[in-house]
N, C-alpha and C positions, 0 to 999 in steps of 0.2 A: 544629185548623186544619190543614190542607194548603196546599200554594205557590198553590194555584189561588184559593182564600179570601183568602188573603194579596195576590196582586194585584189580586182585586175591589174589596178595601178599599181600596187604596191608589188603584186605579180610579177608586170613588166619591168618596175626598176629593178628588181631583184634580178630577172635575167639580164639586165643591161650589165648590173654588177659584176654577174657571173661574166660576162663575152669579156668585161676589162680585165677580170683576174685570169682568162685561157690567156688572154693576149698578154699580159704581164707574165704570166708561165712559160709561153713558148718564147718570150725575151731571154729569161731566168737559162731557161734550156737552152737556149744559143748560145749565151755566155759560159757556159759552163763546158760546153764543147769546146770553145774557143780556148778555155783554163787547160782543157785538156790537150787540145792541139800544140800550146804552150810549155805545158810538161814534156810532151813528145819533142820537142825541137830544143828544149832548154840543155842537152847535152853537146849541142853544136852549133848554135845561135847564141851570141852575147844579147842578142836583144829581147829574147825570147825571157832569157836568165834575168836580164835586168826588169822586166816586166814583172817576172814571179816574185821576185822578191819586190818591190813594191804592193804587188797584192799581200803578203806576207807581212808589211809593215803595216798594211791598213788592216788585216788580222790577226793580231796579235796569237791570239789562243785556236787560229786555225781556222781556214773557211769550211775546213768540212763539219765543224760542229755548229757554223751558219748555215751553211746549209743543209743539214741533218732540222735544226731547227726550223729554218721556210719551209721547207716539206710538211713536217710534221701541221705547221700552222694551216699549210693551203688545203691540207688534208679533212683537218676539223673547221675549215671553212666549207668547203664542198657537202661536206655530210651537215652542216650548218644549213647550207644553202638547201641542201633537199628535204629536211625536216621541214624546213618555213614553208617551201613552196608547197609539200603534201599539206600541213597543217589549212593553208591559205585555201588549196582545193577542196579539203573535207568541208572547209566553212563556205564556203562558195557552193558547195554540192548540196548542203544543207539549208543555205540562205535560197536557193531554189527552189529547196519542196516545201520551205515556209510559204514562198509566196505561193506554190501552185496548189498548196491546202487551204491556203485562205481563200471563205468564200466569197464571191464574185458580190458586187454591191447590187441590187436590184433598184433597175430602174423603173421609175414613173413612168406611165402612160398615160397622155392626156387624151380624154374623150374628145373628139371634133364632133361640135352639136352644128356645125354649120352644114 
């Protein structure tokens, strides 16, 4: 396996991790929507109020702070993924150019005396 294959394998792994992160973000956004629905129903629905109270107990400093922290970390991760991917692409391109620039080995030809 050469360096180009190694870089490709790392990029594939990064893309898989990015896909997993995207799925988790969709789930997180869905949960945010469910929380918003609970907030809207809390004035007339005792079950919604009870769920919000449990949520407040789980996050005594407030869920907004946690949400903002998570979103800032996700943004940072996305930027890091992009930088890594660009770096690996650049390395892969330079590796290809180096392989193309190398002289081809000369083949010895044997004379046929028969």
